[in-house]
Backbone atoms as SQL, in Angstrom:
CREATE TABLE atoms (id INTEGER PRIMARY KEY, chain TEXT, resi INTEGER, resn TEXT, atom TEXT, x REAL, y REAL, z REAL);
INSERT INTO atoms VALUES
  (1, 'A', 1, 'MET', 'N', -2.895, 18.645, -10.545),
  (2, 'A', 1, 'MET', 'CA', -3.194, 18.066, -9.243),
  (3, 'A', 1, 'MET', 'C', -1.894, 17.822, -8.489),
  (4, 'A', 2, 'ASN', 'N', -1.849, 18.193, -7.264),
  (5, 'A', 2, 'ASN', 'CA', -0.688, 17.932, -6.427),
  (6, 'A', 2, 'ASN', 'C', -0.832, 16.537, -5.846),
  (7, 'A', 3, 'GLU', 'N', -0.052, 15.609, -6.375),
  (8, 'A', 3, 'GLU', 'CA', -0.195, 14.201, -6.012),
  (9, 'A', 3, 'GLU', 'C', 0.100, 13.935, -4.536),
  (10, 'A', 4, 'THR', 'N', 0.970, 14.747, -3.930),
  (11, 'A', 4, 'THR', 'CA', 1.366, 14.450, -2.553),
  (12, 'A', 4, 'THR', 'C', 0.325, 14.839, -1.514),
  (13, 'A', 5, 'THR', 'N', -0.643, 15.657, -1.869),
  (14, 'A', 5, 'THR', 'CA', -1.643, 16.036, -0.870),
  (15, 'A', 5, 'THR', 'C', -3.072, 15.764, -1.298),
  (16, 'A', 6, 'ASN', 'N', -3.323, 15.615, -2.579),
  (17, 'A', 6, 'ASN', 'CA', -4.684, 15.445, -3.078),
  (18, 'A', 6, 'ASN', 'C', -5.029, 13.983, -3.324),
  (19, 'A', 7, 'ASN', 'N', -4.832, 13.153, -2.344),
  (20, 'A', 7, 'ASN', 'CA', -5.177, 11.748, -2.517),
  (21, 'A', 7, 'ASN', 'C', -5.502, 11.118, -1.168),
  (22, 'A', 8, 'THR', 'N', -6.145, 9.994, -1.229),
  (23, 'A', 8, 'THR', 'CA', -6.568, 9.246, -0.046),
  (24, 'A', 8, 'THR', 'C', -5.394, 8.801, 0.810),
  (25, 'A', 9, 'PHE', 'N', -4.234, 8.626, 0.191),
  (26, 'A', 9, 'PHE', 'CA', -3.105, 7.992, 0.870),
  (27, 'A', 9, 'PHE', 'C', -2.158, 8.963, 1.570),
  (28, 'A', 10, 'ALA', 'N', -2.296, 10.265, 1.351),
  (29, 'A', 10, 'ALA', 'CA', -1.402, 11.246, 1.966),
  (30, 'A', 10, 'ALA', 'C', -1.403, 11.085, 3.485),
  (31, 'A', 11, 'GLY', 'N', -0.223, 10.999, 4.062),
  (32, 'A', 11, 'GLY', 'CA', -0.082, 10.872, 5.505),
  (33, 'A', 11, 'GLY', 'C', -0.238, 9.461, 6.048),
  (34, 'A', 12, 'CYS', 'N', -0.512, 8.500, 5.175),
  (35, 'A', 12, 'CYS', 'CA', -0.721, 7.113, 5.598),
  (36, 'A', 12, 'CYS', 'C', 0.580, 6.315, 5.586),
  (37, 'A', 13, 'THR', 'N', 0.551, 5.177, 6.245),
  (38, 'A', 13, 'THR', 'CA', 1.626, 4.198, 6.146),
  (39, 'A', 13, 'THR', 'C', 1.095, 3.036, 5.330),
  (40, 'A', 14, 'ILE', 'N', 1.832, 2.699, 4.271),
  (41, 'A', 14, 'ILE', 'CA', 1.386, 1.664, 3.340),
  (42, 'A', 14, 'ILE', 'C', 2.477, 0.608, 3.191),
  (43, 'A', 15, 'VAL', 'N', 2.070, -0.640, 3.302),
  (44, 'A', 15, 'VAL', 'CA', 2.981, -1.770, 3.126),
  (45, 'A', 15, 'VAL', 'C', 2.539, -2.537, 1.884),
  (46, 'A', 16, 'ALA', 'N', 3.499, -2.975, 1.086),
  (47, 'A', 16, 'ALA', 'CA', 3.202, -3.810, -0.083),
  (48, 'A', 16, 'ALA', 'C', 3.770, -5.202, 0.156),
  (49, 'A', 17, 'THR', 'N', 3.052, -6.202, -0.314),
  (50, 'A', 17, 'THR', 'CA', 3.511, -7.576, -0.151),
  (51, 'A', 17, 'THR', 'C', 3.128, -8.405, -1.364),
  (52, 'A', 18, 'GLY', 'N', 3.850, -9.473, -1.579),
  (53, 'A', 18, 'GLY', 'CA', 3.573, -10.342, -2.712),
  (54, 'A', 18, 'GLY', 'C', 4.147, -9.787, -3.999),
  (55, 'A', 19, 'LYS', 'N', 3.937, -10.504, -5.080),
  (56, 'A', 19, 'LYS', 'CA', 4.433, -10.091, -6.392),
  (57, 'A', 19, 'LYS', 'C', 3.398, -9.193, -7.056),
  (58, 'A', 20, 'LEU', 'N', 3.784, -7.942, -7.301),
  (59, 'A', 20, 'LEU', 'CA', 2.890, -6.982, -7.940),
  (60, 'A', 20, 'LEU', 'C', 3.098, -7.020, -9.453),
  (61, 'A', 21, 'GLU', 'N', 2.023, -6.817, -10.202),
  (62, 'A', 21, 'GLU', 'CA', 2.082, -6.874, -11.667),
  (63, 'A', 21, 'GLU', 'C', 2.774, -5.669, -12.279),
  (64, 'A', 22, 'ASN', 'N', 2.511, -4.486, -11.743),
  (65, 'A', 22, 'ASN', 'CA', 2.962, -3.249, -12.382),
  (66, 'A', 22, 'ASN', 'C', 4.103, -2.537, -11.674),
  (67, 'A', 23, 'PHE', 'N', 4.596, -3.089, -10.595),
  (68, 'A', 23, 'PHE', 'CA', 5.640, -2.422, -9.825),
  (69, 'A', 23, 'PHE', 'C', 6.707, -3.407, -9.362),
  (70, 'A', 24, 'THR', 'N', 7.941, -2.928, -9.310),
  (71, 'A', 24, 'THR', 'CA', 8.982, -3.616, -8.549),
  (72, 'A', 24, 'THR', 'C', 8.802, -3.167, -7.102),
  (73, 'A', 25, 'ARG', 'N', 9.515, -3.744, -6.185),
  (74, 'A', 25, 'ARG', 'CA', 9.419, -3.320, -4.780),
  (75, 'A', 25, 'ARG', 'C', 9.877, -1.861, -4.653),
  (76, 'A', 26, 'ASP', 'N', 10.984, -1.507, -5.295),
  (77, 'A', 26, 'ASP', 'CA', 11.450, -0.114, -5.247),
  (78, 'A', 26, 'ASP', 'C', 10.440, 0.814, -5.924),
  (79, 'A', 27, 'GLY', 'N', 9.823, 0.339, -6.996),
  (80, 'A', 27, 'GLY', 'CA', 8.852, 1.144, -7.729),
  (81, 'A', 27, 'GLY', 'C', 7.615, 1.465, -6.905),
  (82, 'A', 28, 'ILE', 'N', 7.085, 0.476, -6.207),
  (83, 'A', 28, 'ILE', 'CA', 5.893, 0.731, -5.385),
  (84, 'A', 28, 'ILE', 'C', 6.237, 1.652, -4.223),
  (85, 'A', 29, 'ASN', 'N', 7.422, 1.475, -3.642),
  (86, 'A', 29, 'ASN', 'CA', 7.818, 2.353, -2.541),
  (87, 'A', 29, 'ASN', 'C', 7.983, 3.792, -3.023),
  (88, 'A', 30, 'ALA', 'N', 8.531, 3.977, -4.228),
  (89, 'A', 30, 'ALA', 'CA', 8.668, 5.320, -4.793),
  (90, 'A', 30, 'ALA', 'C', 7.293, 5.939, -5.040),
  (91, 'A', 31, 'LYS', 'N', 6.341, 5.146, -5.523),
  (92, 'A', 31, 'LYS', 'CA', 4.975, 5.633, -5.756),
  (93, 'A', 31, 'LYS', 'C', 4.326, 6.032, -4.438),
  (94, 'A', 32, 'ILE', 'N', 4.498, 5.217, -3.413),
  (95, 'A', 32, 'ILE', 'CA', 3.942, 5.512, -2.093),
  (96, 'A', 32, 'ILE', 'C', 4.486, 6.843, -1.577),
  (97, 'A', 33, 'ILE', 'N', 5.784, 7.038, -1.701),
  (98, 'A', 33, 'ILE', 'CA', 6.409, 8.295, -1.258),
  (99, 'A', 33, 'ILE', 'C', 5.871, 9.471, -2.058),
  (100, 'A', 34, 'SER', 'N', 5.693, 9.283, -3.379),
  (101, 'A', 34, 'SER', 'CA', 5.190, 10.373, -4.230),
  (102, 'A', 34, 'SER', 'C', 3.774, 10.786, -3.847),
  (103, 'A', 35, 'LEU', 'N', 3.058, 9.913, -3.165),
  (104, 'A', 35, 'LEU', 'CA', 1.693, 10.204, -2.725),
  (105, 'A', 35, 'LEU', 'C', 1.655, 10.898, -1.359),
  (106, 'A', 36, 'GLY', 'N', 2.831, 11.134, -0.783),
  (107, 'A', 36, 'GLY', 'CA', 2.882, 11.759, 0.535),
  (108, 'A', 36, 'GLY', 'C', 2.666, 10.771, 1.657),
  (109, 'A', 37, 'ALA', 'N', 2.832, 9.496, 1.341),
  (110, 'A', 37, 'ALA', 'CA', 2.665, 8.427, 2.330),
  (111, 'A', 37, 'ALA', 'C', 4.030, 7.841, 2.684),
  (112, 'A', 38, 'THR', 'N', 4.034, 6.998, 3.700),
  (113, 'A', 38, 'THR', 'CA', 5.256, 6.346, 4.140),
  (114, 'A', 38, 'THR', 'C', 5.194, 4.867, 3.808),
  (115, 'A', 39, 'PRO', 'N', 6.193, 4.353, 3.072),
  (116, 'A', 39, 'PRO', 'CA', 6.213, 2.912, 2.817),
  (117, 'A', 39, 'PRO', 'C', 6.700, 2.172, 4.062),
  (118, 'A', 40, 'GLY', 'N', 6.038, 1.090, 4.397),
  (119, 'A', 40, 'GLY', 'CA', 6.452, 0.282, 5.530),
  (120, 'A', 40, 'GLY', 'C', 7.012, -1.040, 5.063),
  (121, 'A', 41, 'SER', 'N', 7.817, -1.657, 5.912),
  (122, 'A', 41, 'SER', 'CA', 8.377, -2.961, 5.555),
  (123, 'A', 41, 'SER', 'C', 7.680, -4.100, 6.281),
  (124, 'A', 42, 'SER', 'N', 6.975, -3.763, 7.354),
  (125, 'A', 42, 'SER', 'CA', 6.222, -4.787, 8.077),
  (126, 'A', 42, 'SER', 'C', 4.878, -4.210, 8.510),
  (127, 'A', 43, 'VAL', 'N', 3.917, -5.086, 8.699),
  (128, 'A', 43, 'VAL', 'CA', 2.570, -4.675, 9.093),
  (129, 'A', 43, 'VAL', 'C', 2.514, -4.527, 10.613),
  (130, 'A', 44, 'THR', 'N', 2.069, -3.348, 11.058),
  (131, 'A', 44, 'THR', 'CA', 1.889, -3.088, 12.484),
  (132, 'A', 44, 'THR', 'C', 0.531, -2.417, 12.674),
  (133, 'A', 45, 'LYS', 'N', 0.197, -2.124, 13.912),
  (134, 'A', 45, 'LYS', 'CA', -1.072, -1.446, 14.170),
  (135, 'A', 45, 'LYS', 'C', -1.077, -0.031, 13.601),
  (136, 'A', 46, 'LYS', 'N', 0.087, 0.498, 13.224),
  (137, 'A', 46, 'LYS', 'CA', 0.171, 1.828, 12.620),
  (138, 'A', 46, 'LYS', 'C', 0.042, 1.787, 11.102),
  (139, 'A', 47, 'THR', 'N', -0.046, 0.608, 10.515),
  (140, 'A', 47, 'THR', 'CA', -0.196, 0.464, 9.063),
  (141, 'A', 47, 'THR', 'C', -1.629, 0.818, 8.684),
  (142, 'A', 48, 'ASP', 'N', -1.770, 1.688, 7.670),
  (143, 'A', 48, 'ASP', 'CA', -3.096, 2.090, 7.206),
  (144, 'A', 48, 'ASP', 'C', -3.607, 1.185, 6.088),
  (145, 'A', 49, 'TYR', 'N', -2.718, 0.800, 5.163),
  (146, 'A', 49, 'TYR', 'CA', -3.111, -0.026, 4.013),
  (147, 'A', 49, 'TYR', 'C', -2.049, -1.076, 3.732),
  (148, 'A', 50, 'LEU', 'N', -2.512, -2.232, 3.273),
  (149, 'A', 50, 'LEU', 'CA', -1.624, -3.274, 2.756),
  (150, 'A', 50, 'LEU', 'C', -2.022, -3.507, 1.309),
  (151, 'A', 51, 'ILE', 'N', -1.057, -3.343, 0.399),
  (152, 'A', 51, 'ILE', 'CA', -1.291, -3.639, -1.012),
  (153, 'A', 51, 'ILE', 'C', -0.769, -5.047, -1.259),
  (154, 'A', 52, 'CYS', 'N', -1.665, -5.934, -1.700),
  (155, 'A', 52, 'CYS', 'CA', -1.322, -7.349, -1.860),
  (156, 'A', 52, 'CYS', 'C', -1.201, -7.735, -3.319),
  (157, 'A', 53, 'GLY', 'N', -0.125, -8.433, -3.609),
  (158, 'A', 53, 'GLY', 'CA', 0.045, -9.053, -4.910),
  (159, 'A', 53, 'GLY', 'C', -0.058, -10.559, -4.765),
  (160, 'A', 54, 'GLU', 'N', 0.395, -11.261, -5.793),
  (161, 'A', 54, 'GLU', 'CA', 0.382, -12.729, -5.771),
  (162, 'A', 54, 'GLU', 'C', 1.257, -13.265, -4.650),
  (163, 'A', 55, 'LYS', 'N', 0.849, -14.363, -4.089),
  (164, 'A', 55, 'LYS', 'CA', 1.610, -15.085, -3.066),
  (165, 'A', 55, 'LYS', 'C', 1.907, -14.243, -1.826),
  (166, 'A', 56, 'ALA', 'N', 0.939, -13.430, -1.433),
  (167, 'A', 56, 'ALA', 'CA', 1.076, -12.676, -0.188),
  (168, 'A', 56, 'ALA', 'C', 1.037, -13.682, 0.961),
  (169, 'A', 57, 'GLY', 'N', 1.895, -13.519, 1.924),
  (170, 'A', 57, 'GLY', 'CA', 1.989, -14.508, 2.989),
  (171, 'A', 57, 'GLY', 'C', 1.681, -13.957, 4.362),
  (172, 'A', 58, 'SER', 'N', 2.706, -13.913, 5.200),
  (173, 'A', 58, 'SER', 'CA', 2.508, -13.564, 6.607),
  (174, 'A', 58, 'SER', 'C', 2.054, -12.125, 6.801),
  (175, 'A', 59, 'LYS', 'N', 2.448, -11.217, 5.911),
  (176, 'A', 59, 'LYS', 'CA', 1.997, -9.828, 6.050),
  (177, 'A', 59, 'LYS', 'C', 0.482, -9.729, 5.861),
  (178, 'A', 60, 'LEU', 'N', -0.056, -10.516, 4.949),
  (179, 'A', 60, 'LEU', 'CA', -1.507, -10.535, 4.739),
  (180, 'A', 60, 'LEU', 'C', -2.213, -11.063, 5.983),
  (181, 'A', 61, 'ALA', 'N', -1.716, -12.138, 6.545),
  (182, 'A', 61, 'ALA', 'CA', -2.313, -12.702, 7.756),
  (183, 'A', 61, 'ALA', 'C', -2.262, -11.701, 8.908),
  (184, 'A', 62, 'LYS', 'N', -1.137, -11.012, 9.047),
  (185, 'A', 62, 'LYS', 'CA', -0.983, -10.024, 10.115),
  (186, 'A', 62, 'LYS', 'C', -1.949, -8.861, 9.909),
  (187, 'A', 63, 'ALA', 'N', -2.101, -8.406, 8.660),
  (188, 'A', 63, 'ALA', 'CA', -3.023, -7.302, 8.363),
  (189, 'A', 63, 'ALA', 'C', -4.453, -7.694, 8.703),
  (190, 'A', 64, 'GLU', 'N', -4.833, -8.915, 8.354),
  (191, 'A', 64, 'GLU', 'CA', -6.183, -9.391, 8.674),
  (192, 'A', 64, 'GLU', 'C', -6.394, -9.422, 10.179),
  (193, 'A', 65, 'GLN', 'N', -5.391, -9.885, 10.905),
  (194, 'A', 65, 'GLN', 'CA', -5.468, -9.968, 12.363),
  (195, 'A', 65, 'GLN', 'C', -5.618, -8.584, 12.993),
  (196, 'A', 66, 'LEU', 'N', -4.916, -7.583, 12.433),
  (197, 'A', 66, 'LEU', 'CA', -4.932, -6.237, 13.004),
  (198, 'A', 66, 'LEU', 'C', -6.052, -5.356, 12.452),
  (199, 'A', 67, 'GLY', 'N', -6.783, -5.840, 11.458),
  (200, 'A', 67, 'GLY', 'CA', -7.857, -5.051, 10.875),
  (201, 'A', 67, 'GLY', 'C', -7.376, -3.959, 9.935),
  (202, 'A', 68, 'VAL', 'N', -6.195, -4.162, 9.336),
  (203, 'A', 68, 'VAL', 'CA', -5.642, -3.204, 8.376),
  (204, 'A', 68, 'VAL', 'C', -6.415, -3.321, 7.066),
  (205, 'A', 69, 'LYS', 'N', -6.678, -2.195, 6.410),
  (206, 'A', 69, 'LYS', 'CA', -7.375, -2.184, 5.121),
  (207, 'A', 69, 'LYS', 'C', -6.476, -2.842, 4.071),
  (208, 'A', 70, 'ILE', 'N', -7.006, -3.881, 3.420),
  (209, 'A', 70, 'ILE', 'CA', -6.245, -4.643, 2.437),
  (210, 'A', 70, 'ILE', 'C', -6.741, -4.294, 1.040),
  (211, 'A', 71, 'LEU', 'N', -5.797, -3.959, 0.162),
  (212, 'A', 71, 'LEU', 'CA', -6.109, -3.588, -1.209),
  (213, 'A', 71, 'LEU', 'C', -5.392, -4.501, -2.188),
  (214, 'A', 72, 'THR', 'N', -6.051, -4.830, -3.277),
  (215, 'A', 72, 'THR', 'CA', -5.334, -5.452, -4.385),
  (216, 'A', 72, 'THR', 'C', -4.632, -4.319, -5.130),
  (217, 'A', 73, 'GLU', 'N', -3.727, -4.668, -6.013),
  (218, 'A', 73, 'GLU', 'CA', -3.062, -3.648, -6.810),
  (219, 'A', 73, 'GLU', 'C', -4.092, -2.867, -7.646),
  (220, 'A', 74, 'GLN', 'N', -5.096, -3.570, -8.157),
  (221, 'A', 74, 'GLN', 'CA', -6.160, -2.929, -8.948),
  (222, 'A', 74, 'GLN', 'C', -6.954, -1.940, -8.100),
  (223, 'A', 75, 'GLU', 'N', -7.296, -2.319, -6.886),
  (224, 'A', 75, 'GLU', 'CA', -8.028, -1.410, -5.993),
  (225, 'A', 75, 'GLU', 'C', -7.194, -0.173, -5.672),
  (226, 'A', 76, 'PHE', 'N', -5.890, -0.358, -5.503),
  (227, 'A', 76, 'PHE', 'CA', -4.977, 0.755, -5.261),
  (228, 'A', 76, 'PHE', 'C', -5.047, 1.745, -6.434),
  (229, 'A', 77, 'TRP', 'N', -4.963, 1.237, -7.660),
  (230, 'A', 77, 'TRP', 'CA', -5.051, 2.092, -8.857),
  (231, 'A', 77, 'TRP', 'C', -6.398, 2.806, -8.922),
  (232, 'A', 78, 'GLU', 'N', -7.470, 2.095, -8.620),
  (233, 'A', 78, 'GLU', 'CA', -8.802, 2.703, -8.675),
  (234, 'A', 78, 'GLU', 'C', -8.937, 3.838, -7.665),
  (235, 'A', 79, 'MET', 'N', -8.371, 3.664, -6.485),
  (236, 'A', 79, 'MET', 'CA', -8.430, 4.708, -5.476),
  (237, 'A', 79, 'MET', 'C', -7.591, 5.924, -5.895),
  (238, 'A', 80, 'LEU', 'N', -6.517, 5.690, -6.627),
  (239, 'A', 80, 'LEU', 'CA', -5.683, 6.792, -7.103),
  (240, 'A', 80, 'LEU', 'C', -6.418, 7.647, -8.131),
  (241, 'A', 81, 'SER', 'N', -7.237, 7.009, -8.942),
  (242, 'A', 81, 'SER', 'CA', -7.912, 7.739, -10.016),
  (243, 'A', 81, 'SER', 'C', -9.289, 8.272, -9.590),
  (244, 'A', 82, 'ALA', 'N', -9.690, 7.985, -8.364),
  (245, 'A', 82, 'ALA', 'CA', -11.002, 8.450, -7.884),
  (246, 'A', 82, 'ALA', 'C', -10.978, 9.927, -7.521);
């Protein structure tokens, strides 16, 4: 399977926030890039997904305000394996 094109996240902008269980910040950004997506540092109207870990703060509030799709780390993994 070609990971960069055969997934839901290809071409998307994804922001991660909070403490993730299975990734460092650099690790999640590398995974996002490997999926053909762009890692973001802040939530904007161009953000497609927000991956939330523990203690997510202002980025979560901003995503909710803008209607950005919010995923837990577990939901992110489930979408990858679907």
